[in-house]
N, C-alpha and C positions, 0 to 999 in steps of 0.2 A: 531700210538699213542704213546704219551709219559707220563708215569705217573711219576710226581715227587713227592719225600718223602721217608722218610726210614719207612721201616717196623714195628719198635718199636712204632710207631704212631698208635693208633688203627683205627684212620680216613682214613691215608693210606691204612693198611692193610685191612680195610672192602672192600675198593673199588679194591684193587688189586685182593682179593679173589673172589667176585662177576665177576670180568671181566674174571678170570680162569674158573669159573663155568658158564659162558655166551659162553667160547670159543672165546673171543676177545682178539686178539694180541696186545701187547705194549711192549714198550721199556722202562725198569726202569731206572729213574736217581735217585740215593739215596741221594739225597741232604740235608742237614741240614738247619733248617731254623734259625740257628747261624752260622756255619761254611760258609754257602752257599748261604746266604740271596742275596747277589748281582746278583748271578745266578738266582734265583728264581724270583726275581724282573723283570727281562727280559719279564716274562711271566705272573706273578701275583704281582701287586704293593704292594699287602699288605703282601707279603713275607710268606705266609703261605702255608701249606701243607694239604691235598693233591690239586695239581694242574694237570689237566689232558689236555696236548695239543692236539688238534685235529690234523689230516692230512692236514687239511688247514690252519694250524698255529693258531687260536683259541684256546684259553685256558679257561677251565672251572675251577671254584673255588668252594668249599665247596663239602664235601662228598655228601650230601644230594642232591645238585644239578648234581653232576656228576653221581649219580647212577639213578637219574629221566631222564637223557639223555641215559644211557645204557638200561634201560628198555625200552625206547621208541624205541630204535634200534633194540632191539631183538625182539620186538612185544608182546602183551599180552598174548600169549599163552606160552612164555617161561620166560617172566618175573617173578622175584621171589616176587611179590607182586601182590594184586589185583588191577584192574584198577580203580575201584572207589567203593563208597558205603562204607557201613557199615566196611567189611573184610577190606578193605584199611584203613580206618582211625584206626581202631584197631591195625593194625600192625605197622602203623606209630607212634602211641604212645608209643609202646614198644621201637622202634628206638629211639624217642626224649628222652626218659627215659634213655636210654644206653648212649647215645650221651653227654646227661647232665652229667651223671656220669662219662664219658670221660673227660668231661672239668673240672670238680671238681678235678679228678685226678691229671690231668696237672697241675692244679693252685697249688694245694698241693704240688707237686712235686718240680715246680720252686721256691716255697716260701722257700722249705728246701735247695735246692743245690744252689738258687743263692743270696737267703738273709741270709742265716745261721742264725748267732746270732743276727740278726736284725729282725727275722721271728715277726710278727704282730699276737699276740696269739688270738685275736679275730677272725681274718680272718683265721687262721689256724682251730680253733675250729668249725668256721661256715661251712669250706668245709668238716671237718671230719663229723659233724653232716648231712649235705646234702649227704655225701657217704653213709652213714650207711642208712638214710632214703630211698633214691633208693634201695639200695641192699636188703633192708627187704621187699618192695614192690614186687622187681622181684624175689624173693625167693618165697615169698608166691603165687605169680601168676605162676611160673613156677612149683611150687609143683601142683598146681591143674591141669595141662595140663597132659594128658594121653597117646597123640600122641608122636611119636619120637620127633618131633620138634614143636615148638612153635604153629604154625599154621597148623599142619598136617603131611604127611608122607615124605615130602621133606623140605630141608633147605631154608628159605626165608631170606629178607634183617634182620630181627628182629633178628633171630638165630645167623647170621654172626656179627651184630652190637653187641650185647649182649657178646657173644664169644670173640672177639677182645678186648673190654673193660675191662672184666674179665681177661684176661691175663695181660693186662697193669696194672690193678690196684693190680692185684696179686704180680707182679714183684716189682710194684714202692711203694704200701703200703701192704705187706703180712699181718700187724696185723690187717689191716681194713678188708679182705676179709679172713676170717678162716673157719675151718671144720665144723662150725654152719650152713654155707650155702650149705646143702646137695643137694636140687636141682639145684643149680646155679653150683654146683662143677660137678654134672653129666652132666649138658647141656654142659658145658664147655667141658669136656672129650670127649663126643658124637662128638663136633665139630671138635677139635683139632685132631682128629681120620681121619677125611676126608684129602685126599689127598693134595686140594690146603691149607688147613692149615698148612699141613706138610712141604708144598714148601715155603709156603710164611711165614716167621716167622724171626724175627730179635730180639737177647737178647736187653732186655731195656739197651740204652746208654745215660743216662740224660747228659745235658750241664753241664759243670763245670763253678763253680763260681767264678773260679781264674782267 
């Protein structure tokens, strides 16, 4: 299998870390959605990452879809999320909040580096407000959790998603993810200490607006 996308994307990174934890081998193509859009288009007409190219040549897109495929491949005993029921949708809720936070972080970054002096103030403030609101919800809920990870004793998709997004937001918008978020900072540190997180990481390299 081939995983396309750079690891400074929290969406790509969460997939790569899950694959490493699942013991699924893959080839990595660190293609950029800006500089390598034509290469990505051969597999994904949206020219987005992550894109996972299967051994038969079929390509899966969007991190949630890719992870659903990987969960099915490894089976319910090994999958890092419950198969069904309340445990599953509670887990998916945290993932959705994290990915929404990532989307807003990316939008705000693009607004800053691509539009520069032409930034739309209303959109910037909306993104900042959404980021702050999600961080507050995640902080409150993580602080109430007493287990090492969000839903128990081992890392799950929610832990990976939150940690990957927190690293991205912390690098892209450090003023928005400050020391007041103690529970999330601790969560991030716990996850980032795991070997796959140490291995699969890339400093943020935003696109140039020039």
